[in-house]
C-alpha positions as CSV (number, residue, x, y, z in Angstrom):
1,K,11.9,86.0,96.5
2,M,8.7,87.9,96.0
3,G,5.6,87.3,98.1
4,D,5.2,84.8,100.9
5,L,5.1,81.6,98.8
6,P,8.3,79.5,99.0
7,L,9.9,78.8,95.7
8,D,10.8,75.2,96.4
9,I,7.4,73.6,95.5
10,N,8.0,71.1,92.7
11,I,5.2,71.9,90.3
12,R,6.8,69.7,87.6
13,E,5.4,66.7,89.4
14,P,1.8,65.9,90.4
15,R,0.5,67.4,93.6
16,W,-0.4,64.1,95.1
17,D,1.7,61.0,95.9
18,Q,1.7,58.9,92.7
19,S,2.7,55.7,94.5
20,T,-0.8,55.4,96.0
21,F,-4.1,54.7,94.2
22,L,-5.8,57.7,95.8
23,G,-3.0,60.0,94.8
24,R,-3.2,58.9,91.2
25,A,-7.0,59.1,91.2
26,R,-6.9,62.7,92.5
27,H,-4.3,63.6,89.9
28,F,-6.2,62.2,87.0
29,F,-9.6,63.5,88.1
30,T,-7.9,67.0,88.1
31,V,-6.2,66.5,84.8
32,T,-9.4,65.4,83.0
33,D,-11.7,67.9,84.7
34,P,-14.1,68.9,81.8
35,R,-14.7,72.3,83.5
36,N,-11.3,73.4,82.2
37,L,-12.8,73.5,78.7
38,L,-14.9,76.5,79.7
39,L,-11.9,78.6,80.7
40,S,-11.3,81.7,78.6
41,G,-8.1,82.5,76.7
42,D,-7.2,85.1,79.3
43,Q,-7.6,82.7,82.2
44,L,-5.4,80.2,80.4
45,E,-2.7,82.8,79.8
46,A,-2.9,84.0,83.4
47,S,-2.2,80.4,84.6
48,R,0.6,80.1,82.1
49,N,2.2,83.3,83.4
50,I,1.9,82.1,87.0
51,V,3.6,78.8,86.2
52,Q,6.3,80.2,84.0
53,N,7.1,83.0,86.5
54,Y,7.2,80.5,89.4
55,R,9.6,78.2,87.5
56,A,11.8,81.2,86.8
57,G,11.9,81.9,90.6
58,V,9.3,84.6,90.8
59,A,6.2,84.2,92.9
60,I,3.4,86.7,92.4
61,P,2.8,88.6,95.7
62,G,-0.2,87.1,97.6
63,L,-0.2,83.9,95.6
64,T,-1.2,80.9,97.7
65,E,-0.1,77.3,97.3
66,D,-3.6,76.2,96.3
67,Q,-3.7,78.9,93.6
68,L,-0.3,77.8,92.3
69,W,-1.4,74.2,92.0
70,R,-4.6,75.3,90.4
71,A,-2.7,77.3,87.8
72,K,-0.3,74.4,87.2
73,Y,-3.2,72.0,86.4
74,V,-5.0,74.6,84.2
75,Y,-1.7,75.2,82.4
76,D,-1.1,71.4,82.0
77,S,-4.7,71.0,80.7
78,A,-4.2,73.4,77.8
79,F,-0.6,73.6,76.8
80,H,1.8,71.0,75.5
81,P,4.5,70.2,78.1
82,D,7.4,70.1,75.7
83,T,6.5,72.6,72.9
84,G,4.5,75.0,75.1
85,E,1.9,75.4,72.3
86,K,-1.8,75.6,73.1
87,V,-3.5,72.3,72.4
88,V,-6.6,72.4,70.2
89,L,-9.7,72.2,72.4
90,I,-10.8,68.6,71.6
91,G,-7.3,67.3,71.9
92,R,-7.0,68.3,75.6
93,M,-7.2,65.8,78.4
94,S,-10.2,67.8,79.8
95,A,-12.1,66.9,76.6
96,Q,-11.7,63.2,77.1
97,V,-14.8,62.5,79.1
98,P,-17.4,64.4,77.1
99,M,-15.9,63.4,73.7
100,N,-15.4,59.7,74.5
101,M,-18.9,59.4,76.1
102,T,-20.5,60.8,73.0
103,I,-18.5,58.9,70.4
104,T,-18.5,55.6,72.3
105,G,-22.3,55.8,72.9
106,C,-22.9,56.4,69.2
107,M,-20.6,53.5,68.2
108,L,-22.4,51.1,70.5
109,T,-25.8,52.3,69.4
110,F,-25.3,52.5,65.6
111,Y,-23.5,49.3,65.0
112,R,-26.1,47.5,62.8
113,K,-25.9,49.4,59.5
114,T,-22.8,49.8,57.4
115,P,-23.0,53.6,56.7
116,T,-23.3,54.3,60.5
117,V,-20.5,51.9,61.3
118,V,-18.2,53.6,58.8
119,F,-19.2,57.1,59.9
120,W,-18.7,56.6,63.6
121,Q,-15.4,54.7,63.2
122,W,-14.2,57.6,61.1
123,V,-15.3,60.1,63.7
124,N,-13.6,58.1,66.5
125,Q,-10.3,57.7,64.6
126,S,-10.3,61.4,63.6
127,F,-10.7,62.3,67.3
128,N,-8.0,59.8,68.3
129,A,-5.6,61.2,65.8
130,I,-6.1,64.7,67.2
131,V,-5.6,63.4,70.8
132,N,-2.5,61.4,69.9
133,Y,-0.9,64.3,68.1
134,S,-1.8,66.8,70.7
135,N,-0.4,64.7,73.5
136,R,2.7,63.4,71.8
137,S,6.0,63.3,73.7
138,G,8.9,65.6,72.9
139,D,9.1,68.6,70.7
140,A,10.4,67.0,67.5
141,P,8.3,68.2,64.5
142,I,6.1,65.8,62.5
143,T,5.4,66.4,58.8
144,V,2.0,66.8,57.2
145,R,2.8,63.6,55.2
146,Q,3.5,61.6,58.3
147,L,0.3,62.9,59.9
148,G,-1.7,62.0,56.8
149,T,-0.3,58.5,56.6
150,A,-1.1,57.9,60.3
151,Y,-4.6,59.2,60.0
152,V,-5.5,57.4,56.8
153,S,-4.0,54.1,58.0
154,A,-5.7,54.2,61.4
155,T,-9.1,55.1,59.9
156,T,-8.8,52.5,57.2
157,G,-7.8,49.9,59.7
158,A,-10.7,50.7,62.1
159,V,-13.3,50.7,59.3
160,A,-11.9,47.5,57.7
161,T,-11.9,45.7,61.0
162,A,-15.4,46.9,61.9
163,L,-16.9,45.9,58.5
164,G,-15.0,42.6,58.4
165,L,-16.1,41.5,61.8
166,K,-19.6,42.8,61.1
167,S,-19.9,40.5,58.1
168,L,-18.5,37.6,60.1
169,T,-21.1,38.0,62.9
170,K,-24.2,38.0,60.7
171,H,-24.9,34.4,61.5
172,L,-23.7,34.5,65.1
173,P,-25.7,35.5,68.3
174,P,-26.5,39.2,68.5
175,L,-24.3,39.6,71.5
176,V,-21.2,38.9,69.4
177,G,-22.1,41.7,67.0
178,R,-22.2,44.2,69.8
179,F,-18.5,43.6,70.5
180,V,-17.5,44.7,66.9
181,P,-17.0,48.4,67.9
182,F,-14.6,47.4,70.7
183,A,-12.6,45.1,68.4
184,A,-12.3,47.8,65.8
185,V,-11.2,50.4,68.4
186,A,-8.6,48.0,69.8
187,A,-7.2,47.2,66.3
188,A,-7.1,50.9,65.4
189,N,-5.3,51.9,68.5
190,C,-2.5,49.4,67.5
191,I,-2.2,51.3,64.2
192,N,-3.0,54.9,65.1
193,I,-0.8,55.5,68.1
194,P,2.5,54.2,66.8
195,L,2.0,55.9,63.4
196,M,0.8,59.2,64.9
197,R,3.9,59.2,67.2
198,Q,6.3,57.7,64.7
199,R,8.6,60.7,65.1
200,E,9.3,59.6,68.7
201,L,10.3,56.1,67.5
202,Q,12.7,57.7,65.0
203,V,14.5,60.4,67.1
204,G,13.5,59.4,70.6
205,I,11.9,61.4,73.4
206,P,13.7,63.9,75.7
207,V,15.2,62.4,78.8
208,T,15.8,64.7,81.8
209,D,17.3,64.6,85.2
210,E,15.5,65.3,88.5
211,A,16.1,69.0,88.0
212,G,14.4,69.0,84.6
213,Q,17.6,69.5,82.7
214,R,17.5,67.7,79.3
215,L,20.2,65.0,79.0
216,G,19.4,63.7,75.5
217,H,16.9,61.6,73.6
218,S,15.9,57.9,74.0
219,V,14.3,55.7,71.4
220,T,14.0,52.9,73.9
221,A,12.0,55.1,76.2
222,A,9.8,56.1,73.3
223,K,9.1,52.4,72.4
224,Q,8.3,51.6,76.0
225,G,6.0,54.6,76.4
226,I,4.1,54.0,73.2
227,F,3.6,50.3,73.9
228,Q,2.2,51.2,77.3
229,V,-0.1,53.8,75.8
230,V,-1.5,51.2,73.3
231,I,-2.2,48.7,76.0
232,S,-3.7,51.3,78.4
233,R,-6.0,52.7,75.6
234,I,-7.3,49.2,74.9
235,G,-7.8,48.6,78.6
236,M,-9.5,52.0,79.0
237,A,-12.1,51.0,76.4
238,I,-13.1,47.8,78.1
239,P,-15.4,49.3,80.8
240,A,-17.3,51.4,78.3
241,M,-17.3,49.1,75.2
242,A,-17.2,45.6,76.6
243,I,-19.5,45.7,79.6
244,P,-22.5,47.7,78.3
245,P,-23.1,45.3,75.4
246,V,-23.7,42.4,77.8
247,I,-26.0,44.5,79.9
248,M,-28.0,45.9,76.9
249,N,-28.3,42.5,75.3
250,T,-30.0,41.3,78.5
251,L,-32.2,44.4,79.0
252,E,-33.4,44.5,75.4
253,K,-35.0,41.1,75.8
254,K,-37.1,42.4,78.7
255,D,-40.6,43.7,78.1
256,F,-40.0,46.8,80.2
257,L,-37.2,48.2,77.9
258,K,-39.1,47.2,74.7
């Protein structure tokens, strides 16, 4: 043992109790902290070294527990947990807030004209494809052809849904048209995620014991995980894409906003 820090801290698990809402909230606020996007390559590498050394049984002299947990979350924010590769910047969890705020805002604003609907649905699905690939489970490789199929299918599905619903809502109240972006995103998630992570459905995802030792691969776990991701992605879109349309539809009738 080097330094004063004990080597029995389980940094493979979140720092806070995940059986409580507060613990989960603190964990995910840390995981999605946009400030991690501003860290330099040297800072990311330093955090990776701290984590990898600690897991190997070596604690840097003078390292505190807070510094260890900080390094763990910085490492988790930038590197794939199974492959160890550095994730492209906009595919990281820390990019979720700024990227989704921008794209969602534009989809909700520019929903009236066909060219802008097509453009922003394409941007959204391109971003989703990067996120889904960057945060896939397991280390099994996925081919360029599989990636291309998933990307084209999801983008086509989103655009087709958006344009189809847009044409159907021409003679309906304006409020209905405002929900087209949400419907398109929900439909695209059902296509994008399973296709982008199809490799997991074919070979399964790694299953480990409590000590982190790999026991094998499970297709059943992959199916369950991907289904939960699809449902959660649709649920996550509701506050940003289903509530603002109702509010804006009311406000735009008021003289003040006009």
